DSSP file (Angstrom, degrees, kcal/mol; ACC not computed):
  #  RESIDUE AA STRUCTURE BP1 BP2  ACC     N-H-->O    O-->H-N    N-H-->O    O-->H-N    TCO  KAPPA ALPHA  PHI   PSI    X-CA   Y-CA   Z-CA
    1    1 A M              0   0    0      0, 0.0    32,-2.3     0, 0.0     2,-0.6   0.000 360.0 360.0 360.0 141.8   74.0  115.0   79.4
    2    2 A K  E     -a   33   0A   0     30,-0.2   111,-1.8   108,-0.1   110,-1.6  -0.861 360.0-160.4 -95.4 117.2   75.0  115.1   83.0
    3    3 A F  E     -ab  34 113A   0     30,-3.5    32,-2.6    -2,-0.6    33,-0.9  -0.803  13.2-161.3-100.7 139.9   77.4  112.2   84.2
    4    4 A G  E     -ab  36 114A   0    109,-3.0   111,-2.9    -2,-0.4     2,-0.4  -0.941  17.7-153.9-109.3 140.2   78.1  110.9   87.6
    5    5 A I  E     -ab  37 115A   0     31,-2.4    33,-3.1    -2,-0.4     2,-0.4  -0.956   9.8-168.7-122.7 132.8   81.4  109.0   87.7
    6    6 A L  E     -ab  38 116A   0    109,-2.3   111,-3.1    -2,-0.4     2,-0.5  -0.996   6.6-168.2-123.8 121.1   82.1  106.1   90.4
    7    7 A I  E     +ab  39 117A   0     31,-2.3    33,-2.8    -2,-0.4    36,-0.2  -0.986  13.1 173.1-120.3 123.9   85.7  104.9   90.5
    8    8 A N        +     0   0    0    109,-2.7    34,-0.8    -2,-0.5    35,-0.5   0.478  53.7  69.1-102.9 -11.8   86.4  101.8   92.5
    9    9 A E  S    S-     0   0    0    108,-0.4    37,-0.1    33,-0.3    31,-0.1  -0.818  79.8-101.8-121.3 154.9   90.1  101.0   91.8
   10   10 A G     >  -     0   0    0     -2,-0.3     4,-0.6     1,-0.1     7,-0.5  -0.125  37.2-105.8 -64.9 164.3   93.5  102.6   92.7
   11   11 A P  T  4 S+     0   0    0      0, 0.0     7,-0.2     0, 0.0    -1,-0.1   0.799 110.1  23.5 -63.7 -34.9   95.5  104.7   90.3
   12   12 A Y  T  4 S+     0   0    0      1,-0.1     3,-0.1     5,-0.1    -2,-0.0   0.453 112.1  61.5-120.8  -1.3   98.2  102.2   89.4
   13   13 A Q  T  4 S+     0   0    0      1,-0.1     2,-0.3     0, 0.0    -1,-0.1   0.582 110.0  27.0 -92.9  -9.0   96.9   98.8   90.0
   14   14 A H  S  < S-     0   0    0     -4,-0.6     3,-0.5    -5,-0.0     4,-0.4  -0.978  70.5-122.5-156.4 153.0   94.1   98.9   87.5
   15   15 A Q  S  > S+     0   0    0     -2,-0.3     4,-3.0     1,-0.2     5,-0.2   0.584  88.9  93.3 -76.7  -7.8   93.0  100.6   84.2
   16   16 A A  H  > S+     0   0    0      1,-0.2     4,-2.6     2,-0.2     5,-0.2   0.867  83.6  45.8 -60.3 -43.7   89.8  102.0   85.9
   17   17 A A  H  > S+     0   0    0     -7,-0.5     4,-2.3    -3,-0.5    -1,-0.2   0.927 115.0  46.7 -70.6 -40.3   91.2  105.4   86.9
   18   18 A D  H  > S+     0   0    0     -4,-0.4     4,-2.4    -7,-0.2    -2,-0.2   0.914 113.0  49.3 -58.6 -45.1   92.8  106.1   83.6
   19   19 A S  H  X S+     0   0    0     -4,-3.0     4,-2.4     1,-0.2    -2,-0.2   0.876 112.1  49.2 -64.2 -34.8   89.7  105.0   81.6
   20   20 A A  H  X S+     0   0    0     -4,-2.6     4,-2.6    -5,-0.2    -1,-0.2   0.942 110.8  50.7 -69.7 -40.8   87.5  107.3   83.9
   21   21 A Y  H  X S+     0   0    0     -4,-2.3     4,-2.6    -5,-0.2     5,-0.2   0.958 112.9  44.7 -54.2 -54.1   89.8  110.2   83.3
   22   22 A L  H  X S+     0   0    0     -4,-2.4     4,-2.2     1,-0.2    -1,-0.2   0.863 112.0  52.3 -65.7 -38.0   89.8  109.8   79.6
   23   23 A F  H  X S+     0   0    0     -4,-2.4     4,-3.0     2,-0.2    -1,-0.2   0.922 109.7  49.2 -69.3 -36.7   86.1  109.3   79.6
   24   24 A C  H  X S+     0   0    0     -4,-2.6     4,-3.3     2,-0.2     5,-0.2   0.951 112.4  48.5 -49.4 -53.2   85.5  112.6   81.6
   25   25 A K  H  X S+     0   0    0     -4,-2.6     4,-2.0     1,-0.2    -1,-0.2   0.902 114.0  44.3 -63.2 -41.3   87.8  114.5   79.3
   26   26 A A  H  X S+     0   0    0     -4,-2.2     4,-1.4    -5,-0.2    -1,-0.2   0.909 113.4  52.1 -73.4 -39.0   86.1  113.2   76.1
   27   27 A A  H ><>S+     0   0    0     -4,-3.0     5,-2.4     1,-0.2     3,-0.5   0.953 112.3  46.7 -62.3 -44.9   82.6  113.8   77.7
   28   28 A L  H ><5S+     0   0    0     -4,-3.3     3,-1.0     1,-0.2    -2,-0.2   0.875 108.5  54.3 -63.2 -39.2   83.6  117.4   78.5
   29   29 A E  H 3<5S+     0   0    0     -4,-2.0    -1,-0.2     1,-0.3    -2,-0.2   0.774 105.5  53.1 -61.2 -30.9   85.0  118.0   75.1
   30   30 A K  T <<5S-     0   0    0     -4,-1.4    -1,-0.3    -3,-0.5    -2,-0.2   0.391 126.5-101.0 -87.5  -3.3   81.6  116.9   73.6
   31   31 A G  T < 5S+     0   0    0     -3,-1.0    -3,-0.2    -4,-0.3     2,-0.2   0.618  77.6 136.1  94.2  11.0   79.8  119.5   75.8
   32   32 A H      < -     0   0    0     -5,-2.4     2,-0.4    -6,-0.2    -1,-0.3  -0.459  49.4-123.7 -88.7 164.4   78.5  117.1   78.5
   33   33 A E  E     -a    2   0A   0    -32,-2.3   -30,-3.5    -2,-0.2     2,-0.7  -0.859   5.2-142.2-113.2 137.1   78.7  117.9   82.1
   34   34 A I  E     -a    3   0A   0     -2,-0.4    40,-0.3   -32,-0.2   -30,-0.2  -0.890  12.8-170.6-103.3 109.8   80.3  115.9   84.9
   35   35 A H  E     -     0   0A   0    -32,-2.6    39,-0.6    -2,-0.7     2,-0.3   0.936  65.2 -31.6 -62.9 -51.5   78.1  116.2   88.0
   36   36 A R  E     -ac   4  74A   0    -33,-0.9   -31,-2.4    37,-0.1     2,-0.5  -0.961  47.1-134.1-168.9 144.1   80.6  114.6   90.4
   37   37 A V  E     -ac   5  75A   0     37,-2.5    39,-3.2    -2,-0.3     2,-0.5  -0.967  26.8-160.0-107.2 122.7   83.5  111.9   90.5
   38   38 A F  E     -ac   6  76A   0    -33,-3.1   -31,-2.3    -2,-0.5     2,-0.6  -0.918   3.9-153.7-101.5 126.1   83.1  109.6   93.5
   39   39 A F  E     +ac   7  77A   0     37,-3.3    39,-2.8    -2,-0.5     2,-0.3  -0.906  24.7 167.9-109.9 120.9   86.0  107.7   94.7
   40   40 A Y    >   -     0   0    0    -33,-2.8     3,-2.6    -2,-0.6     5,-0.1  -0.840  45.9  -5.9-130.1 156.0   85.2  104.5   96.5
   41   41 A H  G >  S-     0   0    0     -2,-0.3     3,-1.8     1,-0.3     4,-0.2  -0.293 136.9 -11.5  58.9-142.7   86.9  101.2   97.8
   42   42 A D  G >  S+     0   0    0    -34,-0.8     3,-1.5     1,-0.3    -1,-0.3   0.596 124.0  85.2 -67.7  -6.9   90.6  101.3   96.5
   43   43 A G  G X  S+     0   0    0     -3,-2.6     3,-2.2   -35,-0.5    -1,-0.3   0.752  71.7  74.8 -62.8 -24.2   89.5  104.2   94.2
   44   44 A V  G X  S+     0   0    0     -3,-1.8     3,-2.0     1,-0.3    -1,-0.2   0.778  78.0  73.6 -61.6 -22.0   90.2  106.6   97.2
   45   45 A N  G <  S+     0   0    0     -3,-1.5     3,-0.4     1,-0.3    -1,-0.3   0.528  80.7  74.2 -72.4  -1.3   93.9  106.1   96.6
   46   46 A N  G <  S+     0   0    0     -3,-2.2    -1,-0.3     1,-0.2    -2,-0.2   0.651  94.5  53.9 -72.1 -20.4   93.4  108.3   93.5
   47   47 A A  S <  S+     0   0    0     -3,-2.0    46,-3.1    -4,-0.2     2,-0.5   0.359  76.1 110.1-105.5   2.1   93.2  111.2   95.9
   48   48 A T  B >   -E   92   0B   0     -3,-0.4     3,-1.1    44,-0.3    44,-0.2  -0.673  52.2-155.9 -88.3 126.1   96.3  111.1   98.0
   49   49 A R  T 3  S+     0   0    0     42,-3.0    43,-0.1    -2,-0.5    -1,-0.1   0.508  85.6  79.7 -78.4  -1.3   98.9  113.9   97.4
   50   50 A L  T 3   +     0   0    0     41,-0.5     2,-0.4     2,-0.0    -1,-0.2   0.439  65.5 107.0 -90.4   2.0  101.5  111.4   98.8
   51   51 A T    <   -     0   0    0     -3,-1.1    -5,-0.0    -6,-0.1     8,-0.0  -0.651  44.7-176.6 -78.5 135.8  101.9  109.5   95.5
   52   52 A E        -     0   0    0     -2,-0.4     3,-0.1     7,-0.0     7,-0.1  -0.661   5.7-169.5-130.8  79.7  105.0  110.1   93.6
   53   53 A P        -     0   0    0      0, 0.0     6,-0.1     0, 0.0     4,-0.0  -0.259  39.2 -83.9 -71.2 163.0  105.2  108.2   90.4
   54   54 A P    >   -     0   0    0      0, 0.0     3,-2.6     0, 0.0     0, 0.0  -0.243  42.6-108.6 -62.0 152.6  108.5  108.1   88.4
   55   55 A L  T 3  S+     0   0    0      1,-0.3     4,-0.1    -3,-0.1     0, 0.0   0.787 119.3  53.6 -53.5 -34.8  109.2  111.1   86.1
   56   56 A D  T 3  S+     0   0    0      2,-0.1    -1,-0.3     0, 0.0     2,-0.3   0.282  99.3  80.9 -93.2  14.4  108.5  109.0   83.0
   57   57 A D  S <  S-     0   0    0     -3,-2.6     2,-0.1    -4,-0.0     0, 0.0  -0.807  88.6 -99.8-112.0 158.9  105.0  107.9   84.2
   58   58 A R        -     0   0    0     -2,-0.3     2,-0.9     1,-0.1    -2,-0.1  -0.449  26.9-132.8 -76.3 151.6  101.8  109.6   84.2
   59   59 A N     >  -     0   0    0      1,-0.2     4,-1.6    -2,-0.1     5,-0.1  -0.858  23.6-177.9-103.6  97.2  100.6  111.4   87.4
   60   60 A I  H  > S+     0   0    0     -2,-0.9     4,-2.3     1,-0.2    -1,-0.2   0.915  78.8  53.2 -58.0 -50.7   97.0  110.3   87.8
   61   61 A V  H  > S+     0   0    0      1,-0.2     4,-2.2     2,-0.2    -1,-0.2   0.927 110.7  45.9 -59.8 -43.0   96.3  112.3   90.9
   62   62 A K  H  > S+     0   0    0      2,-0.2     4,-2.0     1,-0.2    -1,-0.2   0.817 108.0  57.7 -69.8 -27.4   97.5  115.5   89.4
   63   63 A R  H  X S+     0   0    0     -4,-1.6     4,-2.6     2,-0.2    -2,-0.2   0.956 109.0  47.3 -62.3 -49.3   95.5  114.8   86.2
   64   64 A W  H  X S+     0   0    0     -4,-2.3     4,-2.5     1,-0.2     5,-0.2   0.933 112.0  49.2 -61.8 -47.4   92.4  114.6   88.4
   65   65 A S  H  X S+     0   0    0     -4,-2.2     4,-2.0     1,-0.2    -1,-0.2   0.849 112.6  46.6 -64.0 -33.5   93.2  117.8   90.2
   66   66 A K  H  X S+     0   0    0     -4,-2.0     4,-2.9     2,-0.2     5,-0.2   0.948 112.3  50.3 -72.7 -43.0   93.8  119.7   87.1
   67   67 A L  H  X S+     0   0    0     -4,-2.6     4,-2.0     1,-0.2     6,-0.2   0.908 110.9  49.5 -51.8 -44.9   90.7  118.5   85.5
   68   68 A A  H  X>S+     0   0    0     -4,-2.5     4,-1.3     1,-0.2     5,-0.9   0.891 112.7  48.1 -66.7 -38.4   88.6  119.4   88.5
   69   69 A D  H  <5S+     0   0    0     -4,-2.0     3,-0.3    -5,-0.2    -2,-0.2   0.933 113.1  46.4 -65.6 -45.1   90.2  122.9   88.5
   70   70 A E  H  <5S+     0   0    0     -4,-2.9    -1,-0.2     1,-0.2    -2,-0.2   0.812 127.6  25.5 -63.9 -36.1   89.7  123.5   84.9
   71   71 A H  H  <5S-     0   0    0     -4,-2.0    -1,-0.2    -5,-0.2    -2,-0.2   0.316 101.8-116.9-120.3   8.0   86.1  122.3   84.8
   72   72 A K  T  <5 +     0   0    0     -4,-1.3     2,-0.4    -3,-0.3    -3,-0.2   0.878  50.9 172.1  54.0  46.3   84.9  122.9   88.3
   73   73 A I      < -     0   0    0     -5,-0.9     2,-0.6    -6,-0.2    -1,-0.2  -0.739  35.0-126.5 -88.3 129.6   84.3  119.1   89.0
   74   74 A D  E     -c   36   0A   0    -39,-0.6   -37,-2.5    -2,-0.4     2,-0.6  -0.644  22.6-163.0 -79.1 113.6   83.4  118.0   92.4
   75   75 A L  E     -cd  37  96A   0     20,-0.8    22,-1.5    -2,-0.6     2,-0.5  -0.905  12.4-170.9-104.2 109.2   86.0  115.1   93.4
   76   76 A V  E     -cd  38  97A   0    -39,-3.2   -37,-3.3    -2,-0.6     2,-0.4  -0.928  10.6-161.2-110.0 128.9   84.5  113.2   96.4
   77   77 A V  E     -cd  39  98A   0     20,-3.4    22,-2.5    -2,-0.5     2,-0.3  -0.907  28.1-115.4-107.4 133.6   86.4  110.7   98.4
   78   78 A C  E  >  - d   0  99A   0    -39,-2.8     4,-2.7    -2,-0.4    22,-0.2  -0.505  21.4-144.5 -64.5 125.5   84.4  108.2  100.5
   79   79 A V  H  > S+     0   0    0     20,-2.3     4,-2.6    -2,-0.3     5,-0.2   0.926  94.3  46.6 -55.0 -53.5   85.2  108.8  104.2
   80   80 A A  H  > S+     0   0    0      1,-0.2     4,-1.5     2,-0.2    -1,-0.2   0.898 116.0  44.6 -64.7 -39.9   85.0  105.3  105.5
   81   81 A A  H  > S+     0   0    0      2,-0.2     4,-0.9     1,-0.2    -1,-0.2   0.921 114.4  50.8 -69.1 -40.5   87.1  103.9  102.6
   82   82 A A  H ><>S+     0   0    0     -4,-2.7     5,-2.8     1,-0.2     3,-1.0   0.944 109.0  49.7 -54.8 -53.4   89.6  106.7  102.9
   83   83 A L  H ><5S+     0   0    0     -4,-2.6     3,-0.9     1,-0.3    -1,-0.2   0.814 106.8  56.5 -58.8 -34.1   90.1  106.2  106.7
   84   84 A R  H 3<5S+     0   0    0     -4,-1.5    -1,-0.3     1,-0.3    -2,-0.2   0.754 111.8  43.0 -71.6 -22.3   90.7  102.5  106.2
   85   85 A R  T <<5S-     0   0    0     -3,-1.0    -1,-0.3    -4,-0.9    -2,-0.2   0.150 120.8-103.7-108.2  20.1   93.5  103.3  103.9
   86   86 A G  T < 5S+     0   0    0     -3,-0.9     2,-0.6     1,-0.2    -3,-0.2   0.749  72.7 142.8  70.3  28.8   95.1  106.1  105.9
   87   87 A I      < +     0   0    0     -5,-2.8     2,-0.3    -6,-0.1    -1,-0.2  -0.879  19.5 161.1-102.5 121.5   93.7  108.9  103.7
   88   88 A Q    >   -     0   0    0     -2,-0.6     3,-1.2    -3,-0.1     4,-0.2  -0.803  55.7 -90.0-130.8 175.3   92.7  112.0  105.7
   89   89 A E  G >  S+     0   0    0     -2,-0.3     3,-1.8     1,-0.3     7,-0.1   0.907 121.2  63.0 -46.3 -50.1   92.1  115.7  104.9
   90   90 A E  G 3  S+     0   0    0      1,-0.3    -1,-0.3    -3,-0.0    -3,-0.0   0.793 108.8  38.0 -53.7 -33.4   95.7  116.5  105.6
   91   91 A N  G <  S+     0   0    0     -3,-1.2   -42,-3.0    -5,-0.1   -41,-0.5   0.162  85.0 122.3-111.1  21.8   97.0  114.3  102.7
   92   92 A L  B <   -E   48   0B   0     -3,-1.8   -44,-0.3   -44,-0.2     3,-0.1  -0.617  61.9-120.7 -78.9 139.3   94.4  114.9  100.1
   93   93 A A    >   -     0   0    0    -46,-3.1     3,-1.6    -2,-0.3    -1,-0.1  -0.247  48.3 -72.0 -66.5 161.6   95.5  116.2   96.7
   94   94 A L  T 3  S+     0   0    0      1,-0.2    -1,-0.1   -45,-0.0   -26,-0.1  -0.264 117.7  23.3 -54.2 144.5   94.1  119.6   95.5
   95   95 A G  T 3  S+     0   0    0      1,-0.3   -20,-0.8    -3,-0.1     2,-0.3   0.294  97.4 110.8  82.1  -6.5   90.5  119.6   94.4
   96   96 A F  E <   -d   75   0A   0     -3,-1.6     2,-0.3   -49,-0.1    -1,-0.3  -0.657  42.2-175.1 -95.5 156.6   89.5  116.6   96.4
   97   97 A R  E     -d   76   0A   0    -22,-1.5   -20,-3.4    -2,-0.3     2,-0.4  -0.982  22.8-123.6-145.4 156.4   87.2  116.4   99.5
   98   98 A I  E     +d   77   0A   0     -2,-0.3     2,-0.3   -22,-0.2   -20,-0.2  -0.807  43.8 141.4 -99.2 137.0   86.1  113.8  101.9
   99   99 A S  E     -d   78   0A   0    -22,-2.5   -20,-2.3    -2,-0.4   -19,-0.1  -0.920  42.6 -89.7-159.7-177.7   82.4  113.1  102.4
  100  100 A G    >   -     0   0    0     -2,-0.3     3,-1.7   -22,-0.2     4,-0.5  -0.243  45.7 -87.1 -97.7 179.6   80.0  110.2  102.9
  101  101 A L  T 3> S+     0   0    0      1,-0.3     4,-2.2     2,-0.2     3,-0.2   0.663 113.5  79.7 -66.4 -14.8   77.9  107.9  100.6
  102  102 A G  H 3> S+     0   0    0      1,-0.2     4,-2.2     2,-0.2    -1,-0.3   0.799  86.6  57.0 -55.9 -28.4   75.2  110.3  100.6
  103  103 A Q  H <> S+     0   0    0     -3,-1.7     4,-1.9     2,-0.2    -1,-0.2   0.875 106.3  50.5 -70.6 -36.6   77.2  112.2   98.0
  104  104 A L  H  > S+     0   0    0     -4,-0.5     4,-2.2    -3,-0.2    -2,-0.2   0.923 110.4  49.8 -66.2 -45.5   77.2  109.0   95.8
  105  105 A V  H  X S+     0   0    0     -4,-2.2     4,-1.4     1,-0.2    -2,-0.2   0.930 110.4  50.6 -59.1 -45.7   73.4  108.6   96.2
  106  106 A E  H  X S+     0   0    0     -4,-2.2     4,-3.4    -5,-0.2     5,-0.3   0.898 105.6  54.5 -64.3 -35.6   72.9  112.2   95.3
  107  107 A T  H  X S+     0   0    0     -4,-1.9     4,-2.7     1,-0.2    -1,-0.2   0.925 105.9  54.1 -61.1 -43.8   75.0  111.8   92.1
  108  108 A G  H  < S+     0   0    0     -4,-2.2    -1,-0.2     1,-0.2    -2,-0.2   0.779 114.7  40.1 -63.7 -24.5   72.7  108.9   91.2
  109  109 A I  H  < S+     0   0    0     -4,-1.4    -2,-0.2    -3,-0.2    -1,-0.2   0.900 120.0  42.8 -79.4 -53.5   69.7  111.2   91.5
  110  110 A E  H  < S+     0   0    0     -4,-3.4    -2,-0.2    -5,-0.2    -3,-0.2   0.812 102.5  76.6 -68.6 -38.0   71.2  114.3   90.0
  111  111 A A  S  < S-     0   0    0     -4,-2.7  -108,-0.2    -5,-0.3     3,-0.1  -0.440  70.1-141.8 -79.9 147.7   72.9  112.7   87.0
  112  112 A D  S    S+     0   0    0   -110,-1.6     2,-0.3     1,-0.3  -109,-0.2   0.887  92.7  12.3 -67.6 -37.0   71.3  111.5   83.9
  113  113 A R  E     -b    3   0A   0   -111,-1.8  -109,-3.0    -6,-0.0     2,-0.5  -0.993  63.4-152.9-140.2 142.6   73.8  108.6   83.9
  114  114 A T  E     -b    4   0A   0     -2,-0.3     2,-0.5  -111,-0.2  -109,-0.2  -0.970  15.1-162.2-117.1 120.6   76.2  107.2   86.4
  115  115 A V  E     -b    5   0A   0   -111,-2.9  -109,-2.3    -2,-0.5     2,-0.5  -0.855   4.6-152.6-107.7 127.8   79.2  105.3   85.0
  116  116 A T  E     -b    6   0A   0     -2,-0.5     2,-0.5  -111,-0.2  -109,-0.2  -0.857   5.3-165.1-103.0 129.4   81.3  102.9   87.2
  117  117 A F  E     +b    7   0A   0   -111,-3.1  -109,-2.7    -2,-0.5  -108,-0.4  -0.950  59.9  10.8-114.0 125.6   84.9  102.2   86.5
  118  118 A G              0   0    0     -2,-0.5  -112,-0.0  -111,-0.2  -109,-0.0  -0.028 360.0 360.0  92.0 163.9   86.4   99.1   88.3
  119  119 A D              0   0    0   -111,-0.1    -1,-0.2  -112,-0.0  -112,-0.0   0.465 360.0 360.0 -69.4 360.0   84.8   96.3   90.2
């Protein structure tokens, strides 16, 4: 099965980013495909390389970058939501790219299922 993933919440304010990451890992381990992960609303904060969690905490941004690199997953950040929150190309973490809502629409068309994490 081919999944599209939508994340609407930031990495440390809500469980959504952790749940989405664990869902993606489990789906890949079962042989499924992740078509794209789209970060929208506060979810765009998962994409900034400027976050520095404490050493004893998980680094959600690096987790996404590593997963995308290992499995060639397209990590797309909504341009309008990103700009509202001060996120630009210069401060994106590795593996993320900025694009428009058309990428989310395409994900809904291309994927067998689109799973949303966060409100």
